[in-house]
mmCIF file as gemmi writes it, N, C-alpha and C atoms, coordinates in Angstrom:
data_model
loop_
_atom_site.group_PDB
_atom_site.id
_atom_site.type_symbol
_atom_site.label_atom_id
_atom_site.label_alt_id
_atom_site.label_comp_id
_atom_site.label_asym_id
_atom_site.label_entity_id
_atom_site.label_seq_id
_atom_site.pdbx_PDB_ins_code
_atom_site.Cartn_x
_atom_site.Cartn_y
_atom_site.Cartn_z
_atom_site.occupancy
_atom_site.B_iso_or_equiv
_atom_site.pdbx_formal_charge
_atom_site.auth_seq_id
_atom_site.auth_asym_id
_atom_site.pdbx_PDB_model_num
ATOM 1 N N . MET Axp A 1 ? -0.901 -6.405 10.224 1 0 ? 1 A 1
ATOM 2 C CA . MET Axp A 1 ? 0.123 -6.428 8.802 1 0 ? 1 A 1
ATOM 3 C C . MET Axp A 1 ? 1.19 -7.574 8.742 1 0 ? 1 A 1
ATOM 4 N N . TYR Axp A 2 ? 1.564 -8.011 7.593 1 0 ? 2 A 1
ATOM 5 C CA . TYR Axp A 2 ? 2.612 -9.038 7.833 1 0 ? 2 A 1
ATOM 6 C C . TYR Axp A 2 ? 2.907 -8.823 6.115 1 0 ? 2 A 1
ATOM 7 N N . PHE Axp A 3 ? 3.942 -9.208 5.651 1 0 ? 3 A 1
ATOM 8 C CA . PHE Axp A 3 ? 4.81 -9.536 4.776 1 0 ? 3 A 1
ATOM 9 C C . PHE Axp A 3 ? 4.545 -10.73 3.836 1 0 ? 3 A 1
ATOM 10 N N . ASP Axp A 4 ? 4.153 -10.781 2.446 1 0 ? 4 A 1
ATOM 11 C CA . ASP Axp A 4 ? 4.118 -11.859 1.881 1 0 ? 4 A 1
ATOM 12 C C . ASP Axp A 4 ? 5.081 -11.876 0.508 1 0 ? 4 A 1
ATOM 13 N N . THR Axp A 5 ? 6.503 -12.254 0.633 1 0 ? 5 A 1
ATOM 14 C CA . THR Axp A 5 ? 7.087 -12.349 -0.243 1 0 ? 5 A 1
ATOM 15 C C . THR Axp A 5 ? 7.115 -13.425 -1.642 1 0 ? 5 A 1
ATOM 16 N N . ASP Axp A 6 ? 6.139 -14.262 -1.393 1 0 ? 6 A 1
ATOM 17 C CA . ASP Axp A 6 ? 5.93 -15.414 -2.075 1 0 ? 6 A 1
ATOM 18 C C . ASP Axp A 6 ? 4.982 -15.037 -3.457 1 0 ? 6 A 1
ATOM 19 N N . TYR Axp A 7 ? 4.436 -13.959 -3.336 1 0 ? 7 A 1
ATOM 20 C CA . TYR Axp A 7 ? 3.394 -13.366 -4.382 1 0 ? 7 A 1
ATOM 21 C C . TYR Axp A 7 ? 4.273 -13.068 -5.561 1 0 ? 7 A 1
ATOM 22 N N . ILE Axp A 8 ? 3.665 -13.476 -6.915 1 0 ? 8 A 1
ATOM 23 C CA . ILE Axp A 8 ? 4.699 -13.542 -8.071 1 0 ? 8 A 1
ATOM 24 C C . ILE Axp A 8 ? 4.011 -12.858 -8.635 1 0 ? 8 A 1
ATOM 25 N N . ASN Axp A 9 ? 4.469 -11.475 -9.479 1 0 ? 9 A 1
ATOM 26 C CA . ASN Axp A 9 ? 4.177 -10.576 -10.313 1 0 ? 9 A 1
ATOM 27 C C . ASN Axp A 9 ? 3.571 -11.41 -11.51 1 0 ? 9 A 1
ATOM 28 N N . PRO Axp A 10 ? 2.378 -11.369 -12.084 1 0 ? 10 A 1
ATOM 29 C CA . PRO Axp A 10 ? 2.169 -12.259 -13.225 1 0 ? 10 A 1
ATOM 30 C C . PRO Axp A 10 ? 2.82 -11.598 -14.616 1 0 ? 10 A 1
ATOM 31 N N . ASN Axp A 11 ? 3.063 -10.26 -14.771 1 0 ? 11 A 1
ATOM 32 C CA . ASN Axp A 11 ? 3.479 -9.781 -15.744 1 0 ? 11 A 1
ATOM 33 C C . ASN Axp A 11 ? 4.933 -10.242 -15.967 1 0 ? 11 A 1
ATOM 34 N N . THR Axp A 12 ? 5.833 -10.367 -14.827 1 0 ? 12 A 1
ATOM 35 C CA . THR Axp A 12 ? 7.172 -10.433 -14.784 1 0 ? 12 A 1
ATOM 36 C C . THR Axp A 12 ? 7.46 -11.916 -14.495 1 0 ? 12 A 1
ATOM 37 N N . ASN Axp A 13 ? 6.677 -12.604 -13.716 1 0 ? 13 A 1
ATOM 38 C CA . ASN Axp A 13 ? 6.932 -14.081 -13.069 1 0 ? 13 A 1
ATOM 39 C C . ASN Axp A 13 ? 8.1 -13.882 -12.183 1 0 ? 13 A 1
ATOM 40 N N . LEU Axp A 14 ? 8.02 -12.592 -11.51 1 0 ? 14 A 1
ATOM 41 C CA . LEU Axp A 14 ? 9.081 -12.547 -10.589 1 0 ? 14 A 1
ATOM 42 C C . LEU Axp A 14 ? 8.677 -12.14 -9.165 1 0 ? 14 A 1
ATOM 43 N N . PRO Axp A 15 ? 9.273 -12.627 -8.08 1 0 ? 15 A 1
ATOM 44 C CA . PRO Axp A 15 ? 8.415 -12.59 -6.672 1 0 ? 15 A 1
ATOM 45 C C . PRO Axp A 15 ? 8.246 -11.037 -6.234 1 0 ? 15 A 1
ATOM 46 N N . ILE Axp A 16 ? 7.446 -10.609 -5.781 1 0 ? 16 A 1
ATOM 47 C CA . ILE Axp A 16 ? 7.224 -9.192 -5.547 1 0 ? 16 A 1
ATOM 48 C C . ILE Axp A 16 ? 6.943 -9.157 -3.809 1 0 ? 16 A 1
ATOM 49 N N . ALA Axp A 17 ? 7.527 -8.18 -2.955 1 0 ? 17 A 1
ATOM 50 C CA . ALA Axp A 17 ? 7.142 -8.024 -1.8 1 0 ? 17 A 1
ATOM 51 C C . ALA Axp A 17 ? 5.967 -7.326 -1.714 1 0 ? 17 A 1
ATOM 52 N N . LEU Axp A 18 ? 5.108 -7.85 -0.906 1 0 ? 18 A 1
ATOM 53 C CA . LEU Axp A 18 ? 3.761 -7.632 -0.643 1 0 ? 18 A 1
ATOM 54 C C . LEU Axp A 18 ? 3.303 -7.361 0.991 1 0 ? 18 A 1
ATOM 55 N N . LEU Axp A 19 ? 3.167 -6.075 1.424 1 0 ? 19 A 1
ATOM 56 C CA . LEU Axp A 19 ? 2.375 -6.03 2.581 1 0 ? 19 A 1
ATOM 57 C C . LEU Axp A 19 ? 0.973 -6.083 2.623 1 0 ? 19 A 1
ATOM 58 N N . LYS Axp A 20 ? 0.72 -6.806 3.785 1 0 ? 20 A 1
ATOM 59 C CA . LYS Axp A 20 ? -0.945 -7.187 3.345 1 0 ? 20 A 1
ATOM 60 C C . LYS Axp A 20 ? -1.558 -6.703 4.895 1 0 ? 20 A 1
ATOM 61 N N . SER Axp A 21 ? -2.71 -6.251 4.433 1 0 ? 21 A 1
ATOM 62 C CA . SER Axp A 21 ? -3.431 -5.657 5.646 1 0 ? 21 A 1
ATOM 63 C C . SER Axp A 21 ? -5.152 -5.818 5.585 1 0 ? 21 A 1
ATOM 64 N N . ASP Axp A 22 ? -6.043 -5.896 6.776 1 0 ? 22 A 1
ATOM 65 C CA . ASP Axp A 22 ? -7.201 -6.051 6.295 1 0 ? 22 A 1
ATOM 66 C C . ASP Axp A 22 ? -7.965 -4.858 6.019 1 0 ? 22 A 1
ATOM 67 N N . ASN Axp A 23 ? -6.815 -3.57 5.991 1 0 ? 23 A 1
ATOM 68 C CA . ASN Axp A 23 ? -7.406 -2.287 5.929 1 0 ? 23 A 1
ATOM 69 C C . ASN Axp A 23 ? -7.161 -1.817 4.764 1 0 ? 23 A 1
ATOM 70 N N . PHE Axp A 24 ? -6.55 -2.7 3.839 1 0 ? 24 A 1
ATOM 71 C CA . PHE Axp A 24 ? -6.131 -2.314 2.176 1 0 ? 24 A 1
ATOM 72 C C . PHE Axp A 24 ? -7.503 -2.557 1.502 1 0 ? 24 A 1
ATOM 73 N N . ILE Axp A 25 ? -7.701 -1.892 0.596 1 0 ? 25 A 1
ATOM 74 C CA . ILE Axp A 25 ? -8.682 -2.092 -0.178 1 0 ? 25 A 1
ATOM 75 C C . ILE Axp A 25 ? -8.734 -2.671 -1.684 1 0 ? 25 A 1
ATOM 76 N N . SER Axp A 26 ? -7.263 -3.01 -1.701 1 0 ? 26 A 1
ATOM 77 C CA . SER Axp A 26 ? -6.547 -3.923 -2.824 1 0 ? 26 A 1
ATOM 78 C C . SER Axp A 26 ? -5.529 -4.458 -2.363 1 0 ? 26 A 1
ATOM 79 N N . LYS Axp A 27 ? -5.08 -5.585 -3.205 1 0 ? 27 A 1
ATOM 80 C CA . LYS Axp A 27 ? -3.54 -6.069 -3.15 1 0 ? 27 A 1
ATOM 81 C C . LYS Axp A 27 ? -2.732 -5.144 -3.569 1 0 ? 27 A 1
ATOM 82 N N . TYR Axp A 28 ? -2.934 -4.326 -4.43 1 0 ? 28 A 1
ATOM 83 C CA . TYR Axp A 28 ? -1.966 -3.437 -5.003 1 0 ? 28 A 1
ATOM 84 C C . TYR Axp A 28 ? -1.578 -2.307 -3.992 1 0 ? 28 A 1
ATOM 85 N N . GLN Axp A 29 ? -2.574 -1.913 -2.943 1 0 ? 29 A 1
ATOM 86 C CA . GLN Axp A 29 ? -2.277 -1.095 -2.114 1 0 ? 29 A 1
ATOM 87 C C . GLN Axp A 29 ? -0.894 -1.281 -1.139 1 0 ? 29 A 1
ATOM 88 N N . GLY Axp A 30 ? -0.643 -2.889 -1.131 1 0 ? 30 A 1
ATOM 89 C CA . GLY Axp A 30 ? 0.512 -3.197 -0.499 1 0 ? 30 A 1
ATOM 90 C C . GLY Axp A 30 ? 1.567 -3.726 -1.131 1 0 ? 30 A 1
ATOM 91 N N . TYR Axp A 31 ? 1.95 -3.14 -2.429 1 0 ? 31 A 1
ATOM 92 C CA . TYR Axp A 31 ? 3.126 -3.411 -3.168 1 0 ? 31 A 1
ATOM 93 C C . TYR Axp A 31 ? 4.317 -2.417 -2.296 1 0 ? 31 A 1
ATOM 94 N N . LEU Axp A 32 ? 5.436 -2.919 -2.493 1 0 ? 32 A 1
ATOM 95 C CA . LEU Axp A 32 ? 6.582 -2.686 -1.416 1 0 ? 32 A 1
ATOM 96 C C . LEU Axp A 32 ? 7.409 -2.611 -3.099 1 0 ? 32 A 1
ATOM 97 N N . TYR Axp A 33 ? 8.081 -1.237 -2.916 1 0 ? 33 A 1
ATOM 98 C CA . TYR Axp A 33 ? 9.063 -1.036 -4.081 1 0 ? 33 A 1
ATOM 99 C C . TYR Axp A 33 ? 10.255 -0.672 -3.591 1 0 ? 33 A 1
ATOM 100 N N . GLU Axp A 34 ? 11.408 -1.346 -4.012 1 0 ? 34 A 1
ATOM 101 C CA . GLU Axp A 34 ? 12.502 -0.912 -3.262 1 0 ? 34 A 1
ATOM 102 C C . GLU Axp A 34 ? 13.175 0.434 -3.671 1 0 ? 34 A 1
ATOM 103 N N . ILE Axp A 35 ? 13.578 1.058 -2.708 1 0 ? 35 A 1
ATOM 104 C CA . ILE Axp A 35 ? 14.179 2.475 -2.725 1 0 ? 35 A 1
ATOM 105 C C . ILE Axp A 35 ? 15.716 2.361 -2.794 1 0 ? 35 A 1
ATOM 106 N N . GLY Axp A 36 ? 16.354 2.812 -3.968 1 0 ? 36 A 1
ATOM 107 C CA . GLY Axp A 36 ? 17.829 2.507 -3.834 1 0 ? 36 A 1
ATOM 108 C C . GLY Axp A 36 ? 18.312 1.347 -3.507 1 0 ? 36 A 1
ATOM 109 N N . ASP Axp A 37 ? 19.566 1.217 -3.025 1 0 ? 37 A 1
ATOM 110 C CA . ASP Axp A 37 ? 20.131 0.162 -2.423 1 0 ? 37 A 1
ATOM 111 C C . ASP Axp A 37 ? 19.629 -0.352 -1.168 1 0 ? 37 A 1
ATOM 112 N N . ASP Axp A 38 ? 18.623 0.384 -0.257 1 0 ? 38 A 1
ATOM 113 C CA . ASP Axp A 38 ? 18.119 0.116 0.749 1 0 ? 38 A 1
ATOM 114 C C . ASP Axp A 38 ? 16.918 -0.86 0.784 1 0 ? 38 A 1
ATOM 115 N N . GLY Axp A 39 ? 16.694 -1.128 -0.391 1 0 ? 39 A 1
ATOM 116 C CA . GLY Axp A 39 ? 15.296 -1.642 -0.103 1 0 ? 39 A 1
ATOM 117 C C . GLY Axp A 39 ? 14.248 -1.053 0.134 1 0 ? 39 A 1
ATOM 118 N N . PHE Axp A 40 ? 13.093 -1.388 0.955 1 0 ? 40 A 1
ATOM 119 C CA . PHE Axp A 40 ? 12.169 -0.689 1.682 1 0 ? 40 A 1
ATOM 120 C C . PHE Axp A 40 ? 11.911 -0.581 3.088 1 0 ? 40 A 1
ATOM 121 N N . ILE Axp A 41 ? 13.239 -1.096 3.611 1 0 ? 41 A 1
ATOM 122 C CA . ILE Axp A 41 ? 13.285 -1.119 5.287 1 0 ? 41 A 1
ATOM 123 C C . ILE Axp A 41 ? 14.493 -0.031 5.768 1 0 ? 41 A 1
ATOM 124 N N . ASP Axp A 42 ? 14.003 0.662 6.531 1 0 ? 42 A 1
ATOM 125 C CA . ASP Axp A 42 ? 15.028 1.744 6.991 1 0 ? 42 A 1
ATOM 126 C C . ASP Axp A 42 ? 15.846 1.058 8.033 1 0 ? 42 A 1
ATOM 127 N N . ASP Axp A 43 ? 16.739 1.881 8.487 1 0 ? 43 A 1
ATOM 128 C CA . ASP Axp A 43 ? 17.629 1.608 9.364 1 0 ? 43 A 1
ATOM 129 C C . ASP Axp A 43 ? 17.133 1.087 10.941 1 0 ? 43 A 1
ATOM 130 N N . ASN Axp A 44 ? 16.004 1.735 10.863 1 0 ? 44 A 1
ATOM 131 C CA . ASN Axp A 44 ? 14.989 1.399 12.297 1 0 ? 44 A 1
ATOM 132 C C . ASN Axp A 44 ? 14.293 0.387 12.004 1 0 ? 44 A 1
ATOM 133 N N . ASN Axp A 45 ? 14.473 -0.31 10.943 1 0 ? 45 A 1
ATOM 134 C CA . ASN Axp A 45 ? 13.716 -1.457 10.884 1 0 ? 45 A 1
ATOM 135 C C . ASN Axp A 45 ? 11.813 -1.276 10.466 1 0 ? 45 A 1
ATOM 136 N N . HIS Axp A 46 ? 11.781 -0.037 10.252 1 0 ? 46 A 1
ATOM 137 C CA . HIS Axp A 46 ? 10.525 0.486 9.707 1 0 ? 46 A 1
ATOM 138 C C . HIS Axp A 46 ? 10.238 0.656 7.814 1 0 ? 46 A 1
ATOM 139 N N . ILE Axp A 47 ? 9.27 0.368 7.496 1 0 ? 47 A 1
ATOM 140 C CA . ILE Axp A 47 ? 9.002 0.393 5.927 1 0 ? 47 A 1
ATOM 141 C C . ILE Axp A 47 ? 9.254 1.912 5.805 1 0 ? 47 A 1
ATOM 142 N N . VAL Axp A 48 ? 9.866 2.228 4.668 1 0 ? 48 A 1
ATOM 143 C CA . VAL Axp A 48 ? 10.4 3.491 3.935 1 0 ? 48 A 1
ATOM 144 C C . VAL Axp A 48 ? 8.986 3.848 3.281 1 0 ? 48 A 1
ATOM 145 N N . THR Axp A 49 ? 8.446 5.165 3.725 1 0 ? 49 A 1
ATOM 146 C CA . THR Axp A 49 ? 7.33 5.408 3.303 1 0 ? 49 A 1
ATOM 147 C C . THR Axp A 49 ? 7.216 5.65 1.852 1 0 ? 49 A 1
ATOM 148 N N . GLU Axp A 50 ? 8.356 5.988 1.217 1 0 ? 50 A 1
ATOM 149 C CA . GLU Axp A 50 ? 7.967 5.751 -0.414 1 0 ? 50 A 1
ATOM 150 C C . GLU Axp A 50 ? 8.139 4.496 -0.967 1 0 ? 50 A 1
ATOM 151 N N . ALA Axp A 51 ? 8.601 3.743 -0.324 1 0 ? 51 A 1
ATOM 152 C CA . ALA Axp A 51 ? 8.204 2.07 -0.996 1 0 ? 51 A 1
ATOM 153 C C . ALA Axp A 51 ? 6.828 1.684 -1.18 1 0 ? 51 A 1
ATOM 154 N N . LEU Axp A 52 ? 5.738 2.527 -0.335 1 0 ? 52 A 1
ATOM 155 C CA . LEU Axp A 52 ? 4.284 2.18 -0.683 1 0 ? 52 A 1
ATOM 156 C C . LEU Axp A 52 ? 3.954 3.081 -1.559 1 0 ? 52 A 1
ATOM 157 N N . GLY Axp A 53 ? 4.201 2.971 -2.788 1 0 ? 53 A 1
ATOM 158 C CA . GLY Axp A 53 ? 3.945 3.779 -3.866 1 0 ? 53 A 1
ATOM 159 C C . GLY Axp A 53 ? 2.374 3.517 -4.367 1 0 ? 53 A 1
ATOM 160 N N . GLU Axp A 54 ? 1.704 2.569 -4.238 1 0 ? 54 A 1
ATOM 161 C CA . GLU Axp A 54 ? 0.483 2.303 -4.338 1 0 ? 54 A 1
ATOM 162 C C . GLU Axp A 54 ? -0.447 2.67 -3.063 1 0 ? 54 A 1
ATOM 163 N N . TYR Axp A 55 ? -0.146 2.852 -1.976 1 0 ? 55 A 1
ATOM 164 C CA . TYR Axp A 55 ? -1.283 3.002 -0.783 1 0 ? 55 A 1
ATOM 165 C C . TYR Axp A 55 ? -1.882 4.315 -0.794 1 0 ? 55 A 1
ATOM 166 N N . PHE Axp A 56 ? -1.346 5.248 -1.281 1 0 ? 56 A 1
ATOM 167 C CA . PHE Axp A 56 ? -2.177 6.647 -1.455 1 0 ? 56 A 1
ATOM 168 C C . PHE Axp A 56 ? -2.921 6.622 -2.864 1 0 ? 56 A 1
ATOM 169 N N . SER Axp A 57 ? -2.213 6.088 -4.017 1 0 ? 57 A 1
ATOM 170 C CA . SER Axp A 57 ? -3.255 6.297 -5.225 1 0 ? 57 A 1
ATOM 171 C C . SER Axp A 57 ? -4.217 5.17 -5.127 1 0 ? 57 A 1
ATOM 172 N N . GLU Axp A 58 ? -4.354 3.768 -4.595 1 0 ? 58 A 1
ATOM 173 C CA . GLU Axp A 58 ? -5.375 3.032 -4.513 1 0 ? 58 A 1
ATOM 174 C C . GLU Axp A 58 ? -6.437 3.53 -3.694 1 0 ? 58 A 1
ATOM 175 N N . GLY Axp A 59 ? -6.038 4.002 -2.512 1 0 ? 59 A 1
ATOM 176 C CA . GLY Axp A 59 ? -6.735 4.711 -1.578 1 0 ? 59 A 1
ATOM 177 C C . GLY Axp A 59 ? -7.901 5.959 -2.251 1 0 ? 59 A 1
ATOM 178 N N . TYR Axp A 60 ? -7.07 6.777 -3.101 1 0 ? 60 A 1
ATOM 179 C CA . TYR Axp A 60 ? -7.474 7.74 -3.502 1 0 ? 60 A 1
ATOM 180 C C . TYR Axp A 60 ? -8.789 7.633 -4.629 1 0 ? 60 A 1
ATOM 181 N N . LYS Axp A 61 ? -8.145 6.505 -5.193 1 0 ? 61 A 1
ATOM 182 C CA . LYS Axp A 61 ? -9.179 5.827 -6.331 1 0 ? 61 A 1
ATOM 183 C C . LYS Axp A 61 ? -10.498 5.324 -5.777 1 0 ? 61 A 1
ATOM 184 N N . GLU Axp A 62 ? -10.167 4.884 -4.485 1 0 ? 62 A 1
ATOM 185 C CA . GLU Axp A 62 ? -11.613 4.155 -3.912 1 0 ? 62 A 1
ATOM 186 C C . GLU Axp A 62 ? -12.094 5.361 -3.245 1 0 ? 62 A 1
ATOM 187 N N . TYR Axp A 63 ? -11.444 6.401 -2.791 1 0 ? 63 A 1
ATOM 188 C CA . TYR Axp A 63 ? -12.256 7.549 -2.206 1 0 ? 63 A 1
ATOM 189 C C . TYR Axp A 63 ? -13.231 8.201 -3.257 1 0 ? 63 A 1
ATOM 190 N N . ILE Axp A 64 ? -12.597 8.17 -4.174 1 0 ? 64 A 1
ATOM 191 C CA . ILE Axp A 64 ? -13.572 8.765 -5.763 1 0 ? 64 A 1
ATOM 192 C C . ILE Axp A 64 ? -14.812 7.734 -6.006 1 0 ? 64 A 1
ATOM 193 N N . MET Axp A 65 ? -14.347 6.706 -6.032 1 0 ? 65 A 1
ATOM 194 C CA . MET Axp A 65 ? -15.432 5.454 -6.892 1 0 ? 65 A 1
ATOM 195 C C . MET Axp A 65 ? -16.086 5.157 -5.348 1 0 ? 65 A 1
ATOM 196 N N . ASN Axp A 66 ? -15.904 4.764 -4.354 1 0 ? 66 A 1
ATOM 197 C CA . ASN Axp A 66 ? -16.578 4.148 -3.255 1 0 ? 66 A 1
ATOM 198 C C . ASN Axp A 66 ? -16.246 4.478 -1.903 1 0 ? 66 A 1
ATOM 199 N N . PRO Axp A 67 ? -16.464 5.986 -1.461 1 0 ? 67 A 1
ATOM 200 C CA . PRO Axp A 67 ? -15.938 6.644 -0.164 1 0 ? 67 A 1
ATOM 201 C C . PRO Axp A 67 ? -16.431 5.858 0.983 1 0 ? 67 A 1
ATOM 202 N N . LYS Axp A 68 ? -17.54 5.267 1.152 1 0 ? 68 A 1
ATOM 203 C CA . LYS Axp A 68 ? -17.831 4.783 2.008 1 0 ? 68 A 1
ATOM 204 C C . LYS Axp A 68 ? -16.789 3.318 2.524 1 0 ? 68 A 1
ATOM 205 N N . ARG Axp A 69 ? -16.811 2.766 1.276 1 0 ? 69 A 1
ATOM 206 C CA . ARG Axp A 69 ? -15.83 1.4 1.426 1 0 ? 69 A 1
ATOM 207 C C . ARG Axp A 69 ? -14.694 1.663 2.288 1 0 ? 69 A 1
ATOM 208 N N . LEU Axp A 70 ? -13.873 3.135 1.548 1 0 ? 70 A 1
ATOM 209 C CA . LEU Axp A 70 ? -12.726 3.566 2.513 1 0 ? 70 A 1
ATOM 210 C C . LEU Axp A 70 ? -12.78 3.892 3.682 1 0 ? 70 A 1
ATOM 211 N N . GLN Axp A 71 ? -13.849 4.288 4.001 1 0 ? 71 A 1
ATOM 212 C CA . GLN Axp A 71 ? -14.138 4.956 5.422 1 0 ? 71 A 1
ATOM 213 C C . GLN Axp A 71 ? -14.02 3.665 6.183 1 0 ? 71 A 1
ATOM 214 N N . ARG Axp A 72 ? -14.762 2.6 5.66 1 0 ? 72 A 1
ATOM 215 C CA . ARG Axp A 72 ? -14.916 1.489 6.748 1 0 ? 72 A 1
ATOM 216 C C . ARG Axp A 72 ? -13.718 0.626 6.656 1 0 ? 72 A 1
ATOM 217 N N . LYS Axp A 73 ? -12.874 0.529 5.277 1 0 ? 73 A 1
ATOM 218 C CA . LYS Axp A 73 ? -11.419 -0.24 5.765 1 0 ? 73 A 1
ATOM 219 C C . LYS Axp A 73 ? -10.545 0.59 6.309 1 0 ? 73 A 1
ATOM 220 N N . ASP Axp A 74 ? -10.204 1.989 6.145 1 0 ? 74 A 1
ATOM 221 C CA . ASP Axp A 74 ? -9.211 2.372 6.558 1 0 ? 74 A 1
ATOM 222 C C . ASP Axp A 74 ? -9.551 3.948 6.668 1 0 ? 74 A 1
ATOM 223 N N . ILE Axp A 75 ? -9.874 4.248 7.917 1 0 ? 75 A 1
ATOM 224 C CA . ILE Axp A 75 ? -10.717 5.601 8.372 1 0 ? 75 A 1
ATOM 225 C C . ILE Axp A 75 ? -9.613 6.672 8.317 1 0 ? 75 A 1
ATOM 226 N N . ASP Axp A 76 ? -8.06 6.337 8.596 1 0 ? 76 A 1
ATOM 227 C CA . ASP Axp A 76 ? -7.151 7.237 8.842 1 0 ? 76 A 1
ATOM 228 C C . ASP Axp A 76 ? -6.965 7.857 7.37 1 0 ? 76 A 1
ATOM 229 N N . LEU Axp A 77 ? -6.81 7.064 6.352 1 0 ? 77 A 1
ATOM 230 C CA . LEU Axp A 77 ? -6.258 7.332 5.015 1 0 ? 77 A 1
ATOM 231 C C . LEU Axp A 77 ? -7.501 8.266 4.464 1 0 ? 77 A 1
ATOM 232 N N . TYR Axp A 78 ? -9.069 7.854 4.649 1 0 ? 78 A 1
ATOM 233 C CA . TYR Axp A 78 ? -10.13 8.319 4.203 1 0 ? 78 A 1
ATOM 234 C C . TYR Axp A 78 ? -10.101 9.92 4.706 1 0 ? 78 A 1
ATOM 235 N N . GLU Axp A 79 ? -9.655 10.146 6.342 1 0 ? 79 A 1
ATOM 236 C CA . GLU Axp A 79 ? -9.832 11.502 6.631 1 0 ? 79 A 1
ATOM 237 C C . GLU Axp A 79 ? -8.734 12.257 6.069 1 0 ? 79 A 1
ATOM 238 N N . PHE Axp A 80 ? -7.699 11.678 5.849 1 0 ? 80 A 1
ATOM 239 C CA . PHE Axp A 80 ? -6.842 12.468 5.281 1 0 ? 80 A 1
ATOM 240 C C . PHE Axp A 80 ? -6.67 13.11 3.786 1 0 ? 80 A 1
ATOM 241 N N . ILE Axp A 81 ? -7.33 12.14 3.098 1 0 ? 81 A 1
ATOM 242 C CA . ILE Axp A 81 ? -7.831 12.434 1.724 1 0 ? 81 A 1
ATOM 243 C C . ILE Axp A 81 ? -9.144 13.406 1.629 1 0 ? 81 A 1
ATOM 244 N N . LYS Axp A 82 ? -10.177 13.466 2.791 1 0 ? 82 A 1
ATOM 245 C CA . LYS Axp A 82 ? -10.98 14.222 2.765 1 0 ? 82 A 1
ATOM 246 C C . LYS Axp A 82 ? -10.505 15.759 3.198 1 0 ? 82 A 1
ATOM 247 N N . GLU Axp A 83 ? -9.659 15.906 4.016 1 0 ? 83 A 1
ATOM 248 C CA . GLU Axp A 83 ? -8.863 17.162 4.275 1 0 ? 83 A 1
ATOM 249 C C . GLU Axp A 83 ? -8.361 17.894 3.219 1 0 ? 83 A 1
ATOM 250 N N . LEU Axp A 84 ? -7.843 17.144 2.211 1 0 ? 84 A 1
ATOM 251 C CA . LEU Axp A 84 ? -7.05 17.487 1.213 1 0 ? 84 A 1
ATOM 252 C C . LEU Axp A 84 ? -8.063 18.455 0.064 1 0 ? 84 A 1
ATOM 253 N N . LYS Axp A 85 ? -9.099 18.062 0.322 1 0 ? 85 A 1
ATOM 254 C CA . LYS Axp A 85 ? -10.275 19.01 -0.339 1 0 ? 85 A 1
ATOM 255 C C . LYS Axp A 85 ? -10.341 20.673 -0.258 1 0 ? 85 A 1
């Protein structure tokens, strides 16, 4: 995984932080939203879970539309969603 802060949001023309991973099923899954004044990194230099607002929603959408692809790309998320049923 790595950060790309050079991505420009086409709707606002502003740069946004984007976490990239080969496990993500879409670029939206890696959007990082600032949480309060602390941004998206905690005191231990870890990503604040709440900052990954699209990670679960994009994964869930893929679980419904194409579960085999999600299973291939991110088995942990696939298994987590599967257990919610």
